[in-house]
Backbone as JSON, one array per atom type, in Angstrom:
{
  "sequence": "MRGPCVRRIGKPQTFLTPAEVDRLVDDYLAGLSLGYLAQKYRVHRATVSNHITRNNVVRRQHGLTIEEAAEVVKLHCGGISMRAIARTLGIDRKQVRVYLVTSGALGD",
  "N": [[-22.18, 52.62, -20.94], [-20.47, 49.72, -20.98], [-19.31, 47.29, -18.09], [-16.18, 45.68, -17.17], [-15.64, 42.54, -19.26], [-16.18, 39.48, -17.58], [-14.19, 36.62, -17.89], [-14.93, 33.92, -17.13], [-16.95, 32.34, -14.67], [-16.63, 30.31, -11.96], [-15.89, 26.98, -10.49], [-13.09, 25.43, -11.37], [-12.61, 22.27, -13.16], [-11.96, 18.86, -11.87], [-10.0, 16.43, -13.24], [-9.36, 13.02, -13.15], [-6.73, 10.82, -13.39], [-6.38, 7.62, -15.31], [-5.04, 6.15, -13.49], [-5.45, 7.22, -11.04], [-8.03, 6.95, -10.6], [-8.19, 4.17, -10.66], [-7.02, 3.85, -8.33], [-8.82, 5.08, -6.4], [-10.98, 3.39, -6.78], [-10.02, 1.13, -5.65], [-9.53, 1.96, -2.91], [-12.36, 2.61, -2.25], [-13.14, -0.31, -2.3], [-11.78, -1.14, -0.27], [-13.05, -0.13, 1.93], [-13.36, 2.74, 2.41], [-15.14, 5.61, 2.88], [-17.75, 7.4, 0.39], [-17.74, 10.17, 0.84], [-15.29, 10.65, 2.17], [-13.45, 9.73, 0.07], [-14.31, 11.79, -1.89], [-12.97, 13.86, -0.55], [-10.4, 13.35, -0.25], [-9.48, 12.93, -3.07], [-10.11, 15.02, -4.29], [-12.76, 15.86, -5.63], [-15.81, 16.11, -6.54], [-18.51, 14.43, -4.44], [-20.45, 12.93, -6.12], [-19.15, 12.46, -8.57], [-17.29, 10.57, -7.49], [-19.06, 8.44, -6.97], [-19.69, 8.04, -9.62], [-17.66, 7.23, -10.67], [-17.09, 4.88, -9.32], [-19.43, 3.27, -10.29], [-19.18, 3.25, -13.13], [-17.08, 1.66, -13.11], [-18.07, -0.72, -12.68], [-18.58, -1.69, -9.89], [-19.87, -3.16, -7.16], [-22.07, -1.13, -5.12], [-21.87, -0.53, -1.7], [-24.16, -1.54, 0.78], [-26.75, 0.46, 3.13], [-27.21, 0.37, 6.34], [-27.69, -2.41, 8.66], [-26.62, -5.86, 8.84], [-28.67, -8.64, 8.99], [-27.68, -10.35, 10.76], [-26.55, -8.44, 12.74], [-28.82, -7.02, 13.16], [-30.49, -8.64, 14.5], [-28.64, -8.84, 16.93], [-29.14, -6.18, 18.0], [-31.72, -6.48, 19.08], [-31.11, -8.62, 20.74], [-29.56, -7.47, 22.29], [-30.95, -5.16, 23.49], [-33.28, -6.67, 24.63], [-31.81, -7.77, 26.66], [-31.49, -5.58, 28.51], [-29.77, -3.56, 27.89], [-29.14, -0.02, 26.96], [-30.6, 2.0, 24.5], [-28.89, 3.85, 23.52], [-26.46, 2.92, 24.21], [-26.21, 0.51, 22.65], [-26.03, 1.74, 20.34], [-23.61, 2.9, 20.16], [-21.72, 0.48, 20.66], [-22.38, -0.9, 18.13], [-21.71, 1.1, 16.26], [-23.52, 3.07, 15.16], [-26.23, 4.99, 14.57], [-28.3, 6.42, 17.34], [-30.95, 6.53, 16.56], [-31.22, 5.0, 14.79], [-30.87, 2.62, 15.64], [-33.36, 2.62, 17.28], [-35.29, 2.26, 15.19], [-34.61, -0.42, 14.11], [-35.47, -1.73, 16.65], [-38.37, -1.28, 16.53], [-39.32, -1.93, 14.2], [-38.81, -4.64, 14.3], [-40.45, -5.29, 16.22], [-39.76, -5.45, 18.83], [-40.13, -3.06, 20.39], [-42.33, -0.93, 21.54], [-44.26, 1.51, 19.34]],
  "CA": [[-21.06, 51.78, -21.22], [-20.53, 48.49, -19.97], [-18.17, 46.93, -17.35], [-15.22, 44.56, -17.9], [-16.13, 41.27, -19.19], [-15.29, 38.31, -16.74], [-13.99, 35.29, -18.65], [-15.6, 32.74, -16.62], [-16.92, 32.25, -13.02], [-16.94, 28.65, -11.59], [-14.99, 26.14, -10.27], [-12.46, 24.46, -12.43], [-13.17, 20.81, -12.94], [-10.75, 18.25, -11.46], [-10.0, 15.28, -13.92], [-8.69, 12.11, -12.67], [-6.24, 9.86, -14.49], [-6.84, 6.55, -15.17], [-4.46, 5.47, -12.49], [-6.13, 7.77, -9.84], [-9.18, 5.88, -10.66], [-7.88, 2.69, -10.18], [-6.58, 3.77, -6.61], [-10.05, 5.54, -6.05], [-11.75, 2.15, -6.76], [-9.23, 0.22, -4.74], [-9.68, 2.58, -1.61], [-13.54, 2.14, -1.9], [-13.18, -1.7, -1.92], [-11.01, -1.33, 1.21], [-13.99, 0.46, 2.88], [-13.52, 4.21, 2.48], [-16.63, 5.94, 2.25], [-17.6, 8.41, -0.83], [-17.4, 11.44, 1.15], [-13.86, 10.69, 2.34], [-12.69, 9.7, -1.08], [-14.52, 12.99, -2.3], [-12.25, 14.88, -0.2], [-9.05, 12.54, -0.63], [-9.1, 13.08, -4.51], [-10.73, 16.78, -4.42], [-13.65, 15.77, -6.41], [-17.24, 15.84, -5.86], [-18.89, 12.92, -4.19], [-21.15, 12.54, -7.37], [-18.03, 12.16, -9.42], [-16.78, 9.72, -6.86], [-20.0, 7.57, -7.22], [-19.7, 7.72, -11.01], [-16.33, 6.15, -11.14], [-17.37, 3.57, -8.68], [-20.66, 2.74, -10.99], [-18.28, 2.83, -14.61], [-15.83, 0.37, -12.85], [-19.05, -2.25, -12.24], [-18.36, -2.19, -8.38], [-21.06, -3.27, -6.4], [-22.18, -0.41, -4.08], [-22.53, -0.98, -0.23], [-25.69, -1.25, 1.31], [-26.86, 1.28, 4.19], [-27.67, -0.29, 7.08], [-27.28, -3.58, 9.37], [-26.89, -7.07, 8.31], [-29.53, -9.6, 9.37], [-27.12, -10.6, 12.06], [-26.66, -7.1, 13.46], [-30.18, -6.48, 13.68], [-30.66, -9.55, 15.55], [-27.81, -8.42, 17.67], [-29.56, -5.2, 18.46], [-32.92, -6.72, 19.62], [-31.02, -9.33, 21.88], [-28.85, -6.46, 23.35], [-32.22, -4.69, 24.05], [-34.11, -7.41, 25.39], [-31.16, -8.02, 27.94], [-31.59, -4.56, 29.26], [-29.08, -2.7, 27.32], [-30.04, 0.95, 26.41], [-30.51, 2.19, 22.94], [-27.64, 4.62, 23.12], [-25.24, 2.01, 24.59], [-26.36, -0.25, 21.53], [-25.63, 2.56, 19.01], [-22.3, 2.95, 20.61], [-21.25, -0.76, 20.36], [-22.5, -1.13, 16.94], [-21.08, 2.17, 15.64], [-24.57, 3.37, 14.22], [-27.12, 6.21, 15.11], [-29.33, 5.72, 18.1], [-32.35, 6.4, 15.88], [-31.41, 3.65, 13.5], [-31.44, 1.3, 16.75], [-34.71, 2.62, 17.49], [-35.91, 1.74, 13.77], [-34.81, -1.65, 14.12], [-36.18, -2.2, 17.52], [-39.53, -0.83, 16.36], [-39.59, -2.86, 12.88], [-38.79, -6.24, 14.74], [-41.6, -5.52, 17.28], [-39.4, -5.33, 20.27], [-40.14, -1.91, 20.92], [-43.87, -0.28, 20.68], [-44.07, 2.69, 18.67]],
  "C": [[-20.83, 50.57, -20.34], [-19.09, 48.08, -19.3], [-17.34, 46.16, -18.02], [-16.03, 43.41, -18.07], [-15.42, 40.02, -18.5], [-15.47, 37.04, -17.81], [-14.86, 34.16, -18.22], [-15.65, 32.63, -15.05], [-17.35, 30.55, -12.93], [-15.65, 28.04, -11.12], [-14.37, 25.44, -11.11], [-12.56, 22.94, -12.12], [-11.73, 20.15, -12.73], [-10.81, 16.66, -12.32], [-9.04, 14.34, -13.19], [-8.07, 11.08, -13.68], [-6.68, 8.48, -14.09], [-6.34, 5.63, -13.77], [-5.01, 5.84, -11.1], [-7.41, 7.25, -9.68], [-9.24, 4.71, -10.23], [-7.65, 2.72, -8.5], [-8.19, 4.39, -5.91], [-11.22, 4.09, -5.81], [-11.28, 1.33, -5.54], [-9.51, 0.85, -3.17], [-11.18, 2.42, -1.31], [-13.73, 0.64, -1.6], [-12.67, -1.74, -0.67], [-12.07, -0.77, 2.3], [-14.01, 1.9, 3.17], [-14.88, 4.65, 2.07], [-16.41, 7.06, 1.03], [-17.35, 9.51, -0.35], [-15.91, 11.81, 1.45], [-13.04, 10.59, 1.16], [-12.83, 10.83, -1.79], [-13.39, 14.08, -1.92], [-10.83, 14.61, -0.64], [-8.78, 13.18, -1.99], [-9.64, 14.47, -4.86], [-11.69, 16.73, -5.43], [-15.17, 15.77, -5.77], [-17.83, 14.34, -5.86], [-19.66, 12.32, -5.13], [-20.16, 12.0, -8.3], [-17.59, 10.68, -8.87], [-17.57, 8.25, -7.16], [-20.14, 7.11, -8.75], [-18.64, 6.92, -11.54], [-16.54, 5.01, -10.46], [-18.41, 2.51, -9.7], [-19.71, 2.34, -12.34], [-17.23, 1.83, -14.33], [-16.8, -1.01, -12.42], [-18.58, -2.64, -10.79], [-19.88, -2.16, -7.7], [-21.0, -2.07, -5.24], [-22.49, -1.17, -2.74], [-23.57, -0.86, 0.13], [-25.68, -0.57, 2.43], [-27.49, 0.19, 5.1], [-27.29, -1.51, 7.86], [-27.48, -4.89, 8.77], [-28.08, -7.67, 9.43], [-28.93, -9.92, 10.88], [-26.94, -9.48, 13.17], [-27.86, -6.74, 13.9], [-30.61, -7.24, 14.76], [-29.92, -9.15, 16.87], [-28.49, -7.3, 18.59], [-30.82, -5.35, 19.43], [-32.44, -7.62, 20.74], [-30.43, -8.2, 22.91], [-30.1, -5.7, 24.15], [-32.88, -5.2, 24.97], [-33.21, -7.82, 26.75], [-30.98, -6.84, 28.76], [-30.44, -3.42, 29.03], [-29.49, -1.34, 26.63], [-29.71, 1.22, 24.94], [-29.03, 2.78, 22.71], [-26.28, 3.59, 23.18], [-24.92, 0.75, 23.33], [-25.64, 0.4, 20.16], [-24.16, 2.56, 19.13], [-21.44, 1.82, 20.13], [-21.05, -1.19, 18.9], [-22.01, -0.25, 15.78], [-22.17, 2.98, 14.74], [-25.34, 4.6, 15.1], [-28.12, 5.54, 16.33], [-30.73, 5.75, 17.31], [-32.27, 5.48, 15.06], [-31.51, 2.33, 14.6], [-32.86, 1.39, 16.92], [-35.8, 1.9, 16.27], [-35.88, 0.33, 13.87], [-35.63, -2.42, 15.21], [-37.88, -2.17, 17.13], [-40.03, -1.86, 15.06], [-39.63, -4.28, 13.33], [-39.99, -6.49, 15.82], [-41.19, -5.76, 18.57], [-39.41, -4.15, 21.02], [-41.38, -1.16, 20.47], [-43.38, 1.03, 20.32], [-44.87, 3.82, 19.57]]
}
């Protein structure tokens, strides 16, 4: 004999209305992260990314701008620690090290 049949296992899908998608895009353009938006709208991060792409929004680039990278080198040459630079710029200390090695300001 067989046990009881299970209709369906899994997480129900959450569909966003067009108005919610518009708000999601506006929130992204206001600077909110994909992860935060996924939590806010209770959808997967990839879903947020897909909505952003479908609305022809240019994705933000990771990393520092050229000016910020120059600031990292300037602060380091001025005697500021990598940890202090990371706190000042709001980035990870390891990322500061990568910029310093890339620029030649720090030996590998």
